[in-house]
N, C-alpha and C positions, 0 to 999 in steps of 0.2 A: 518515893514517887508523889508527886501532887495531883489530886484527883479533885476536879471542880464539883462544888457542893451544890449550885443552884441547879435547878430543875432544867433551865434553858440550856445551861453548859452542857450538862449531862445528856439532854436530847442531841445537841451539835455532835458531841465526842461519838455518841453511839451511831449517828449518821456517816460520820468520818471512816469508822471502823468497818461499817457496812460496805462502803464504797470501796476502801482498800481490798476489803474480802473479794469483791466481784470483779476486781481487776482495774479499778478506777471509774470515775462519773464523768459523764457527758454533760456539758452546758447544754441547756433548752434551747439556746438561740445559735447552736451549731450548724443546723441545716439552713438557715437563714444566711450564715457567713459563708456557706459553701457557694450557696447561689450568687452571693455578691461576687466571690472571688473568679465565677464562671466568666471567660471572655464572650460579650455580647458580639454576635455575627449576624450579617443577613446573608440571604441565599438568592441564587435566581437559577432558572431552570436551564438544562442542557438541550439546544437546538438540534436535531440530526437532521442532515440534508444531503445530496448529492450535490458536490460543486468540484470545481477545480480552482486552483490558484491563478489569478489573474496575471497577465503579463502587462508591465508597465514599461512604457518607453517613451521618447519624443521624438519629433519629426518636424518637418516642413510641408506645408501645404503647396501643392503645385497642381498645374494641369496634366491629365492623363498624356495628352499628345501637346508636347511643348517642343517646337523645332526652330533651328536658325537659319533663316533664309538668306541664301548669298547668290552671287552673280557666277555665272560659269567661267567667264573671264576677266581678265583684269582690266580696270580703267579708273576713270574718273566718274565719281558720283555725278548725275546730271540734277536728277529730281528725285525728292523723298515726298510722296504724297500723302504720308499718315504721320500722326503724331502718337506717343505712347497713350495706350487706353482706348485707341480708336477700335470701334466694332466696324469689321469689314465683313465682305460676302465672298463667297468663293470664286475665283477667277478675276478679282478686282487689282487693277494695277496699283502698286505700291510703292516700286523706287525703278529708275531707270539709270544706264551710264550714258554719258556723252556719246553720241553714235557716231562720230567721225572716224573714230578707230575700227569701230566693228563693220561699217559701211564699206571701210576702204579695204578689207580683208575680202568682203563678198565680192568687190568690184575686181579687185587682182584675181580672185579664183575664177570668177566669171570669165574675164578675158584669156586666162590661162586655158579654159575649156574650149574656148571658142578657136583657139589657136589648134589646140589638138584635134578638133573636129575638122579644120583645114588640112592638117597633115595627113590625117586618114584618107580626105578624099584626093588629095593629090597623090599619095602612095598608091592607093586604088587605081588612079588613072594610068601612072606610069607602069605598074603592074600590067594593067591590060594591053599595054603598046609594048609591052614586052622588053621594055628596058629596066625594070626594077624587080628584084627578088622578091619572092613571098613574105622573107622575114622582114623585109621593110615595111610591107602592109601590116605585120603581125606585130612588131614592135610600134607602129603609129596606134593601132588600136588598143594595145596596152597603155601607152601612154595617155589616151583620150579617157580610158577607165579611171586611171589616176586622176586625172584634172577634174573629172566628174564627182569623184568622191571627196576631192579637197573642195569642191564648191557646196556640197551637201554639208561639209563639216563647218565651213564658214558661215553658211546660211543659218545652220542650227545654232553656233555661236551667237550671231546676231540676234536671233529670237531671244536667246537667253541672256541678253545684255539688259534685259528687264526682268523684276520680279513681281509675280502676282501670287495672290492669296491661295494656299491650295485647298482652302475649304472655309467655310464659315467659321469666324474667330475673332480674337482681339490682339492687339498688337502690346506685347508687353515692355519692349523696350526699343529704342533705336539705338543701334550701335555703330552708326556712322552718321556722317552729315554730308550735305550737299558739297561738290568740289573737291571731296576727298578723295584721295587716290586709295583705291583698295585692290588688293589682289583675289585671285579666282578661289572661291570657296570660303573665302573671309566673311564672317556673318555681317550682316547690315541690319537685320530686323529680327527679333526674337517674337514667335507667333504662337499662340495658344488657339488650338482647334475647339470649338464650342460643342463638336459631337460628343466628346471622349470623356466630359465631366471633369470633376475634382478628385486628387486622392493626397493621401498623405506618404511622404516618403520618410520612412523609419529603418532604424536597424535594431536587431536583437541578439542577444548572446546565445550561444550553442545551447545551452542547458533549456532555453525558452523554445528556440525553434523548433526543437525536435515535438513538441506539445501544440503547435499551431497547424493549422488545416485551412484550405481555401474555404471561405464562407463564415469564417468564425467571426461573431460579432464584435464590434469594438464601438468605444465611445472616444469621442475626439473633443477636447477643451482648448479654447483659444483665447489669450488675453482681450482679443478684439471682440468677441462677445462672453463676457464673463457671465457664468450662470447660464448659459445657454448652450450646451453640448451639440454635437453633429453627430448621428447616427452613422455609423460605418460596419464595413465587412472586409475581411482579408483577401483581397483579389491578387496577390501574387506574391509568392515565397522564392528567394533565391536560392538555387540549387547549389551553390559555393559560398564560400566567406570571402568577404573582402580581403585582398592580401594586405594591405594597411592598418585594417583596425582588428581583423579576424572575429568581425560581426557579419551577421546575415541581414540583407537588405530586404524590407518588408513593405509591400505597399497596400495602402489602406483605402478603398474606395467610400467616398463620403458623399452625402445626399446635403447639398446646401440650402434646399427649399428656396424660401424668399430672402435670404441673407446674400448680399453682396460679397463675393471671396476675392481675396487677392494673392497671386503667386507670391510664396516666400514667408507668409505668415507662420510662427512659429505656433507648434501645437503639441499638447501632451495626449497620451494615447493610452488607453486601457483596454485591453484585449480579453475576451473571456473565451479560454480554449474549450473545443468540445467535448474533449475527453474528461471524464469527471470521474470522483471516487468518494465515497461515503466519508463525511468528516462531521466531526461535533462543534457547534459554535457554542462559545462561551464569552461573558464579558471580559474586555481586557484588564479588567480589576480583578479578575478572580486569578491572574497569572502571579504567584507570588515570587517565582525566579524564572530567569530565561538565559539560556546561552545558547545561541545558535537557534536551531530548532528542538532543543530540548527545553522543558518547563517543568513547573511544579504546580499543582492546585490542590485544594483542599475539598473534601468532602465531609459528611457526617457517618458516624457508624450507624448501626441499625437501631440503636436505642436513641439516635440525635442528641447524644449527651457528650461526645468526644470527636474532636476533628482527627480526620483520616488522610494523610500525605499520599498524594497519587504523583507520579512521574508520569509527564505525557510528552507527545511529539507534537510540535506545532507544525501544520501544514503551511499555513500562510495567514495574515493579518487582512482583515476585510472591515474598514472603517472602525467602529469602537469595539469589534469583536475579534477572537482568535479562533482559527479553525483547527481542531484538534484531531490529526490522523490517528491517535492510538492513546491509551491511558484512561480512559473514561468509561470504558464498556460497563454497562449495567448501572451507571451512574445517572441518577436523574435530576440532581441539582448540586451546584457548587457553592462555595463561600465567595462573597463578592466584597464585603466589608468586615474588616478586623483579620485580614489575611496576614498583615505584616508581623501580628501578635501569636500567631498560631506555630505550633509544632506538633508531630505527630503525637496524637493522644491526649492534647490539651483540652481540659473541660470548657466546654463551649455553653452559651444561651443564645438560643434565636432569637433574635428581637423581630424579625417580620421576614416570613419567607416570602415567595414571589408571588403566591395566591393570596396572601394577604394583602401585600402591597397593591396587586391589582384592584382587590375588592376596596 
């Protein structure tokens, strides 16, 4: 066996033997190397609030009271006195039919009634003279009543050979033109009442309609006024689903303020249901995995040295945050940066927590 003779080599050998006897030697730089191997992470606080998942839908802006005005009888349109967009007063004359047909019916009914009156007088005279039975008088009186009813009907129809504004409002559309033949009840003008205000007509799914209530606050956005939302409230909820779509119709009353609104404007609606539940808000960046309402976030252990995996249930997303319904009880902070490199038990090094970042 070769034995080193120099003093330095002997000292090195003695050190090696001592190290082996003690179970091995550690490099003085080991702690520094472990710190370098730790995954750097940043933290964000968990915000705990009472909130509810918003309901998102789309709809169309319309007047609360929009009606289609028509003539009661058929005929040719004589005059249309308003154009689309015209502001009208209640009772204002809007359109008329050519009067010849309606007036002819009134004249015919009036002459028939006059004849019936003469027949009654003649029957009563003959009955008084004893040459006519009482039945003749009764039949004449019945015929007179029928003729009088026909006259009232013809007069009523003649009065409705014109269209008047049912209230103050605006004309949305002209659906016929002058000299055009229209049947009874066919719309001629579309009218919106000024008294009932504006609404958004939208539809929601069954899972959302059960969370809504009359009076829930809503936010309405339109491309017509980008960045200027309208405040609204849920005013009406259908009690039955549409047979064609299976969704439920909802009306949101909106306050236009000084903005000019037009029927038919497309709208995006966000409704805040009044029913709420405790949820924890974390940044979206904290979600490491997501599958439906299941997700994963990471927190730190008690020593703040290793990552701890938490399986969470996502209630809803709100902007740049996720609302968690379960999984973070007792957790004050979650990892937001470095999440993709973490596993349960990964050694970590906090670069800056939320308090330090705020400072």
